[in-house]
N, C-alpha and C positions, 0 to 999 in steps of 0.2 A: 488441925491434924486429926481430930477425932474420927473423921470419916475415912482415913486412910486404912485400907485393908490390912488386917492382921499386923498393925504396927507394934513393934516391940523395941524397948530400950534395954539392950543386954548388958551394958556397963556405961561407964562415964562418957565413952566416946563412940560406942558402936550400936547402931540402929539397924533394924531390918523391917521390911514391909512388903506389901503387894505394890503394884504398879501405881506410882504417884502421878497425879495430874500436875500441870504447870503451877496451878495455885497451891497445891500441897508442896511442891518442891520449894516455893517461895517461903512458906511457913516453916519448912525444915531448915532453910537457910537462916531464918530469924531465930531458930533454936540453936544455931551455931554449926550446922552441917556444912562442910566445905567440899566433901567428896561424895560422889554417887557411883556405886558399882551396880551395874545392870547385868543380870544373868539371863536375859531373854535373848535368844537368837533372832536373826532376821533383820529386816530394815528398821533401824533405830533413829533415823533422821529426826523425827519430832522431838525425841528426848534429847538427842545431842543439841538441838537448837535451844530447847528450853533450858538446859543446864548452862549452855554458853551464854545465854541472855542474863543468867543470874550469877555469872562468874563462878560456878561450880565446876570442879574438876570431874569429868565424866571417864568412866572406864567400863568397857563392855567385855564380858566373859560369856560368849554365847554357849550356853549349856543345853544340850538336847535333853528334853524331859525323859525320853525313853532310853537314853544311853549316856549318863554323866560319866566323866572320865577323871582319872587321877591327874591328867595334864590340865584339865579345867581347874582343879583345885590348886594345883601348884602355880598356875598363872594368877589366881585369885590371891593366894597367900603371898606371892611376891609383891603385888600391888599393896595389900594390907600391911606388910611389914614395913614398906617405905612410909605408909601413912602413920603407922605406929610411932615412928621416929619423930613425928611432928606433933603428936598429942592432939591432933585435930579430929573432928567428929566425921563419921562416915556412915552413909546409908547403903546397905546392901539390899537389893530388891529383885523381885521377879514379878510375875503376874499375881500370885496369890500369897507370897511369902513361903512357899513350900521348899523351893530351891534356896531361897534366901535364909530361911531358918536352918536348913541343913548345913549350908556353907558356914554360917556363924556359929553353929554348934561345933562343927569340926575345927574351925579356927580357934575357938575358945579352948577346946580341950586338947588339940594337937600342937598348937603353937604357943597359946598364952598360958597353958597349964592350969586353967580354971577347973573348978570342981565339975567332974562329969555329971554328977547328980544334979547340980544347978542348971548346967547347960541343957540336960535332958529335960528338966521341968519346962524350961523355956520352949524347947523344941516341941514337946508334946502339947503344949498350949496352943500351937499352930497346926501341927499335924503329926500323924504317926507314920513314919517312912514305910513305904511298901517294899516288897522284896528286892526290887531293882535298886532302889535308893539305899536300902540297908546294906546290900552287898557293896555298892559303891562306897558308902561311908566306912564300912569295915575295911576295905582296901586302903582308903586314906589313913585310917587310924594304924593299920599294920605298917604302912610305908613309914610313917613318923616314928612309930615305935622302933623299927629297925634302924632308922636314921639317927635317932636321938638316944637309943638305949633305954627307952621308957617302956612302961607297961600299962598304958592306958587301955581300958576295955569299955566297950559300949554296954551298958546295962539294960538293954531293951532288945526284944526280938522284933522282926519285921511285922508290920500289920498283916492280918490275914487277907488273902486275895478275895475280892468280892465275887460272889457267883452270879 
């Protein structure tokens, strides 16, 4: 798994990474991963087949890179909460783990109540969200703060736009 792009183990059951190959999926299964969440839109037939051959549960949340939505995250969170009840390991991935790291950050702080500082360190080790993604993440945090009566805040500004 050393060659898997931007692989992170966020807690005992939560991994995120870039796009895994069939061989890397096999190695993840050997590490105990039983669920794979793919955040890449489009034709995902190869990954569906690869996960099926390994008897891994596959779930796709097609997240548009230019326009992530609260609905995308709510769909992801519903799946993750079902997996949480099993204490089984799950991989969240996209192409480079930028979407994946953002979704796992949000899940950890908004749903699991983990330390925002720790989740931020993990997120920033992968990438610094741009203004589009920062706005999306702020929307998700605000949604859960209103829903749960919490006061989670993101302790980072968006990355500056490249000129």
